[in-house]
N, C-alpha and C positions, 0 to 999 in steps of 0.2 A: 373438384369432385364431379363426376358425371351424374346425370339425373337418375340413372338406374341405381347407382351406389347410394345416392342421397335418399331415395325412396326406401331402399332396403334398410338403411340405418334408422330411418324414422320408424319403419315397421318393426324393427327389432326393439327399439326403445319403447314403442307403444305396447308391444306384447310383453316386454319385461315389466312395465309399469302395471299392466293388468295382472300378471302373475304375482307381483308383490302384494296386490290386493286380494289374492286368492280367487281371481276371476278366470274361468276356463275359456280358452279361445274356442269359438265355434265356427269360425270362418277358416277354410283350409288355405294353406299357402299356395302361391302360384305354382304351376306345373314346372316352370323352368328354374325353380329354386334348387340349389345344389343339395341342401340339407332340408328335407321337408319338415315342417313344424307339425307336431301332433295336434289334433283337434277332436272335438266331440262330434262324431258323425250323426248320432241320433238328435242331438240338440240342433245341429245345422239343418237337418231335414225339417224339424219343427219350425225353425226360424224362416226357412224358405217358404213353407206353407203360409205363414202369417204374412210375409211380404207379398206373396201372390194374392192373398185375399184382399189386402189393401189396394193392390194394383187393380183388381177387378172392381172393387167398390168405387175407385176413382174414375172408372169408365162412365159412371153416372155424372152427367154434367152438373147437376144441382150440387153434388158433393165436391166435385173437382174444383168448381169455381166458388164454392161456398156462398150460394145465394142467400141463405138464411142468416139473418143478423144475430138472432138470439141463440145462445149456446145450447139451450135445451131443445130448440127446434132443429138445430143442426145435428145434435146427438140423436134425436128421433129419426131423422133422415138416414143417418148412418146405420142405425139399428134396423130400419126397414130394408135398406139396401142389402145389408149383410144377411138378413133373414131370407129375402128373395133369392139372393145368389146361392145360399146354402140349400134352399128348398129346390131350386132348379137343378142343382148338381146331384140331388138324391135320386 
């Protein structure tokens, strides 16, 4: 089996397993797929925003490398970074 066929079969099985559990797919299928798989466009846009926010927060070296050893201090740094990033974008 070729790599493309194998990855497609895995993708199909994963999406079928999610559908069995009543989970809606929010990631669109690749553009070169013969039969596109339906997905929730609004949910995908929200997911993309959250991923971008975490990407921007990880720009802060303190958070990216996790200098803080205590969980509460690390969470505080994440909250400060998210607040500053949100405040700058307004």
